[in-house]
C-alpha positions as CSV (number, residue, x, y, z in Angstrom):
1,M,-1.2,-9.2,-17.8
2,G,-0.8,-10.2,-14.1
3,R,-3.3,-11.5,-11.7
4,R,-6.7,-10.0,-11.4
5,I,-6.9,-8.9,-7.7
6,A,-10.1,-7.7,-6.0
7,M,-10.8,-6.4,-2.5
8,Y,-14.4,-7.1,-1.3
9,F,-15.6,-4.9,1.5
10,A,-18.3,-7.2,3.1
11,W,-20.3,-4.4,4.7
12,D,-23.6,-2.7,4.4
13,R,-22.2,0.8,4.0
14,I,-25.6,2.4,4.5
15,A,-26.0,0.7,7.9
16,E,-22.5,1.6,8.9
17,T,-22.7,5.3,8.0
18,T,-26.2,5.8,9.5
19,A,-25.4,4.3,12.9
20,P,-26.6,6.7,15.7
21,L,-23.7,8.9,16.9
22,G,-25.2,8.8,20.4
23,E,-24.4,5.0,20.6
24,L,-20.7,4.6,21.1
25,D,-20.4,0.9,20.7
26,N,-20.2,-1.1,17.4
27,R,-19.8,1.7,15.0
28,F,-17.0,3.5,13.2
29,P,-16.0,7.0,14.4
30,A,-17.3,10.1,12.7
31,L,-14.6,12.2,11.1
32,F,-15.2,15.1,13.5
33,E,-14.6,12.7,16.4
34,V,-11.2,11.7,15.0
35,R,-10.3,15.3,14.5
36,R,-11.2,16.1,18.1
37,L,-9.5,13.1,19.6
38,F,-6.2,13.6,17.7
39,W,-6.2,17.3,17.2
40,P,-4.4,18.8,15.2
41,A,-3.3,15.8,13.2
42,Y,-6.3,15.6,11.0
43,E,-7.2,19.3,10.6
44,T,-6.5,19.2,6.9
45,L,-9.7,17.1,6.7
46,A,-11.8,19.9,8.3
47,H,-13.6,20.4,5.0
48,A,-13.4,16.9,3.5
49,D,-15.7,16.2,0.6
50,G,-17.4,13.3,2.5
51,G,-18.5,15.5,5.3
52,Q,-17.7,15.2,9.0
53,G,-19.8,12.2,9.8
54,I,-19.1,8.4,9.6
55,D,-19.1,8.5,5.8
56,G,-16.5,11.2,5.9
57,F,-14.3,9.0,8.1
58,L,-14.6,6.0,5.8
59,E,-13.8,8.1,2.7
60,A,-11.1,10.4,4.0
61,I,-9.3,8.0,6.4
62,F,-10.4,4.4,6.4
63,L,-10.4,3.6,2.7
64,Q,-7.2,5.5,2.2
65,N,-5.4,3.0,4.4
66,F,-5.5,0.6,1.4
67,A,-4.1,3.0,-1.1
68,R,-0.5,1.8,-1.0
69,F,-1.6,-1.8,-1.6
70,G,-3.6,-0.6,-4.6
71,E,-0.6,1.3,-5.9
72,Q,1.5,-1.9,-5.7
73,V,-1.1,-4.0,-7.3
74,A,-1.2,-1.6,-10.3
75,A,2.6,-1.4,-10.5
76,L,3.2,-5.2,-10.4
77,T,0.2,-6.6,-12.2
78,G,-0.4,-3.9,-14.8
79,Q,-4.0,-3.5,-13.8
80,P,-5.8,-1.7,-11.0
81,L,-7.0,-3.2,-7.7
82,R,-10.7,-3.8,-8.1
83,Q,-12.6,-2.5,-5.0
84,I,-16.1,-3.8,-4.4
85,Q,-18.5,-2.9,-1.7
86,R,-21.2,-5.4,-0.7
87,R,-24.0,-2.8,-0.3
88,T,-24.0,0.9,-1.0
89,A,-26.7,3.5,-1.9
90,E,-26.2,2.3,-5.5
91,G,-27.2,-1.3,-4.7
92,E,-25.9,-4.7,-3.7
93,T,-23.1,-6.7,-5.1
94,P,-23.1,-10.3,-3.7
95,L,-20.3,-12.8,-4.4
96,G,-21.8,-14.4,-7.5
97,A,-20.3,-16.7,-10.0
98,G,-20.2,-14.0,-12.7
99,L,-18.2,-11.7,-10.5
100,L,-15.8,-14.3,-9.3
101,E,-15.0,-15.5,-12.8
102,E,-13.3,-12.1,-13.3
103,I,-11.0,-12.5,-10.3
104,D,-7.9,-14.5,-9.6
105,T,-7.1,-13.3,-6.0
106,L,-10.0,-12.3,-3.8
107,I,-9.5,-10.5,-0.5
108,I,-12.6,-10.3,1.7
109,I,-12.2,-7.3,4.1
110,G,-14.2,-8.2,7.2
111,F,-14.8,-4.7,8.6
112,D,-18.6,-5.2,8.7
113,S,-20.0,-4.4,12.2
114,Q,-21.7,-7.5,13.6
115,R,-24.7,-5.5,14.6
116,T,-25.5,-5.1,10.8
117,A,-25.9,-8.9,10.6
118,Q,-24.1,-9.5,7.3
119,A,-24.1,-13.2,6.3
120,A,-23.1,-15.1,3.2
121,A,-26.1,-16.6,1.3
122,A,-26.1,-20.2,0.2
123,A,-25.5,-19.2,-3.4
124,E,-22.5,-17.1,-2.4
125,I,-21.0,-20.0,-0.5
126,S,-21.5,-22.2,-3.5
127,A,-19.9,-19.6,-5.8
128,V,-16.9,-19.3,-3.5
129,R,-16.5,-23.1,-3.5
130,A,-16.4,-23.0,-7.3
131,F,-13.9,-20.2,-7.2
132,L,-11.6,-22.1,-4.9
133,A,-11.9,-25.2,-7.1
134,R,-10.4,-23.2,-10.1
135,R,-6.7,-23.7,-10.8
136,D,-4.5,-21.0,-9.2
137,T,-7.1,-18.9,-7.5
138,T,-6.5,-17.6,-4.0
139,L,-8.9,-16.4,-1.3
140,F,-8.0,-14.3,1.7
141,V,-10.8,-14.1,4.3
142,C,-10.0,-11.2,6.7
143,P,-12.3,-10.5,9.6
144,H,-10.9,-7.8,11.9
145,H,-11.1,-7.7,15.7
146,D,-13.8,-8.6,18.1
147,I,-13.3,-6.2,21.1
148,G,-15.5,-6.1,24.2
149,D,-17.3,-9.5,23.7
150,T,-19.2,-9.9,27.0
151,E,-21.5,-12.7,26.2
152,G,-22.3,-14.8,29.3
153,L,-20.8,-12.2,31.7
154,A,-22.6,-10.4,34.5
155,P,-22.8,-6.6,34.1
156,D,-19.9,-5.8,36.6
157,A,-17.7,-8.5,35.0
158,A,-18.6,-7.3,31.5
159,R,-17.6,-3.7,32.2
160,A,-14.3,-4.8,33.9
161,R,-13.6,-7.0,30.8
162,Q,-14.2,-4.1,28.4
163,V,-12.1,-1.7,30.4
164,A,-9.2,-4.1,30.5
165,E,-9.4,-4.7,26.7
166,F,-9.6,-1.0,26.1
167,H,-6.4,-0.2,28.0
168,H,-4.6,-3.2,26.4
169,H,-5.1,-2.1,22.8
170,G,-4.6,1.6,23.7
171,D,-6.6,3.2,20.9
172,I,-8.7,5.9,22.4
173,A,-10.8,6.1,19.2
174,L,-12.4,2.7,19.9
175,P,-15.4,2.3,22.3
176,G,-15.8,-0.5,24.8
177,Q,-17.2,-2.9,22.3
178,Q,-16.5,-3.0,18.6
179,R,-17.2,-6.4,17.0
180,F,-16.5,-7.0,13.3
181,G,-16.5,-9.7,10.7
182,G,-19.9,-11.4,10.7
183,F,-19.9,-12.0,6.9
184,A,-16.5,-13.6,6.9
185,L,-17.4,-15.8,9.9
186,S,-20.6,-17.0,8.1
187,L,-18.7,-17.7,4.9
188,M,-16.1,-19.8,6.7
189,A,-18.8,-21.7,8.5
190,G,-20.5,-22.3,5.2
191,L,-17.3,-23.6,3.7
192,G,-17.0,-26.1,6.6
193,A,-14.1,-24.3,8.3
194,P,-15.6,-22.3,11.1
195,I,-13.5,-19.8,13.0
196,R,-13.9,-17.0,15.6
197,N,-12.0,-13.7,15.4
198,R,-11.2,-13.0,19.1
199,F,-10.0,-9.9,20.9
200,G,-7.9,-7.0,19.8
201,L,-4.3,-7.8,20.7
202,R,-1.3,-5.5,20.6
203,P,1.6,-7.1,18.7
204,A,5.1,-7.0,20.0
205,R,7.5,-4.4,18.8
206,A,11.3,-5.1,18.2
207,N,14.0,-2.9,19.6
208,D,14.4,-1.1,16.2
209,G,10.8,-0.1,16.2
210,D,9.7,-2.7,13.6
211,P,7.1,-5.3,14.4
212,A,8.7,-8.3,16.2
213,P,9.2,-11.3,13.8
214,F,6.3,-13.7,13.6
215,N,6.7,-17.4,14.3
216,Q,5.9,-19.6,11.3
217,V,4.6,-22.9,12.6
218,A,3.6,-24.7,9.4
219,E,4.8,-25.1,5.8
220,D,4.0,-22.0,3.8
221,R,2.4,-23.9,1.0
222,F,1.2,-20.9,-0.9
223,G,4.4,-18.9,-0.6
224,I,2.9,-15.8,0.9
225,L,5.5,-15.4,3.7
226,A,8.7,-16.1,1.6
227,G,11.3,-13.5,2.7
228,V,8.8,-11.6,4.9
229,P,10.5,-10.5,8.1
230,H,7.5,-9.3,10.1
231,L,3.8,-8.4,9.8
232,N,2.4,-5.1,11.2
233,L,1.8,-3.1,14.3
234,H,-1.9,-2.5,14.2
235,P,-2.7,-2.1,17.9
236,H,-5.7,-4.5,18.0
237,L,-5.1,-7.7,16.0
238,P,-7.4,-10.7,16.3
239,H,-6.6,-14.2,17.4
240,Y,-8.1,-16.7,15.0
241,E,-9.7,-19.5,16.9
242,R,-10.6,-22.6,14.9
243,V,-14.0,-23.9,16.0
244,G,-15.3,-27.5,15.6
245,A,-14.6,-28.7,12.1
246,G,-12.3,-25.7,11.6
247,A,-9.6,-27.4,13.5
248,D,-9.5,-30.2,10.9
249,A,-9.9,-27.9,7.9
250,L,-7.4,-25.2,8.9
251,E,-3.9,-25.1,10.4
252,V,-2.1,-22.2,12.0
253,L,0.5,-20.8,9.6
254,A,1.9,-18.0,11.8
255,R,1.7,-16.9,15.4
256,Q,2.4,-13.4,16.6
257,T,3.7,-12.4,20.1
258,V,1.8,-9.9,22.2
259,Q,3.7,-6.9,23.4
260,P,4.9,-7.8,26.9
261,E,4.8,-4.2,28.2
262,A,1.2,-3.6,27.1
263,P,-1.4,-3.3,29.8
264,A,-2.6,-6.7,30.9
265,H,-5.2,-8.4,28.6
266,P,-8.0,-10.2,30.5
267,V,-7.5,-13.5,28.6
268,V,-4.1,-13.5,26.8
269,A,-1.0,-13.5,29.1
270,P,1.7,-10.8,28.6
271,G,4.2,-12.0,26.0
272,G,1.8,-14.8,24.9
273,A,1.2,-15.6,21.3
274,F,-1.9,-15.6,19.1
275,A,-2.8,-17.3,15.8
276,A,-2.3,-14.5,13.3
277,I,-2.6,-16.4,10.0
278,L,-4.4,-19.7,9.2
279,Q,-4.3,-21.7,5.9
280,A,-6.5,-24.5,4.6
281,R,-5.1,-28.0,5.0
282,P,-4.4,-29.9,1.8
283,E,-7.0,-32.5,2.6
284,A,-9.8,-29.9,3.3
285,G,-10.6,-29.5,-0.4
286,L,-10.7,-25.7,0.0
287,G,-7.9,-24.8,-2.4
288,R,-5.7,-21.8,-1.6
289,L,-7.6,-20.4,1.3
290,V,-5.9,-18.1,3.9
291,V,-7.3,-16.3,7.0
292,C,-5.5,-13.2,8.1
293,D,-6.3,-9.7,9.4
294,A,-7.7,-7.0,7.2
295,T,-5.0,-4.6,8.3
296,L,-2.3,-6.7,6.6
297,W,-3.4,-4.9,3.4
298,S,-3.1,-1.4,5.1
299,G,0.1,0.6,4.8
300,T,-0.5,2.9,7.7
301,A,0.1,0.8,10.9
302,G,3.8,0.1,10.7
303,G,5.7,-2.8,9.3
304,L,5.4,-1.5,5.7
305,R,8.7,-3.1,4.6
306,G,7.4,-6.6,5.5
307,L,3.9,-6.0,4.2
308,Q,5.2,-4.9,0.8
309,L,7.1,-8.2,0.5
310,L,4.0,-10.1,1.5
311,W,2.0,-8.2,-1.1
312,K,4.5,-8.9,-3.7
313,N,4.3,-12.6,-2.9
314,V,0.5,-12.5,-3.1
315,M,0.6,-10.8,-6.5
316,G,2.7,-13.6,-7.8
317,A,0.7,-16.4,-6.1
């Protein structure tokens, strides 16, 4: 049998799905909102089993984004992708030693809204350290974007910043502020490799419509990029900033260019590059640890040919 691969959604699903619809910021859209914004593209979901609220969106659209990855896992490893949610109506599933003993490759999906205050407990950090110390295990920590961060800005400057970011990423389903990944950030800090997931940047597109090639800037010591021509075109990808000790523990593996023709971003210059993938340095004692965006496991945002090659590498890693 092949590698045992698990995807861990580090969210409190109850808190996500019960967010007040009257508050636009820092929540997922409801299914009826997506249907209205993009009519008639999603009219087949008018009577989706999950309902027309936020839970309906998560079931009918969001979680389906990872279906192709799951299909490839099953085809290449001979066993299904295990999907685990941190907190649901059925209870909580922390990252404990018993759970991690059943996994070889763990992918932490950081789509938890920061307003829900998800954080890794000390016991979870210890269990993840033990996981990384095992031979041939691999950990991908994947916090998504942080759009509309206005900390330290005056109200007028804050609104101008959010408007500029909104126009840059170009996704009308997103509000002015949508900050994700608190659990992943707390885990990385606990491991002694703190990072920040900054912005939501639009990656460059090549003339043939594929994503522009990434720039590999370090040795691909875990072999995840072998033969991979490009990443994906999700319109709001994070820049991973290494903070404090994170600069010593982690190195940039790949940088991605920002789409030059995109509306100006308030921080990143047109045609600039951002850190798209980080990996642990050999001397950090963190084993096979990679930081990348959660949408690299999604088959719906373009670049599928490159992503499927990356997935194949991961399944053999």
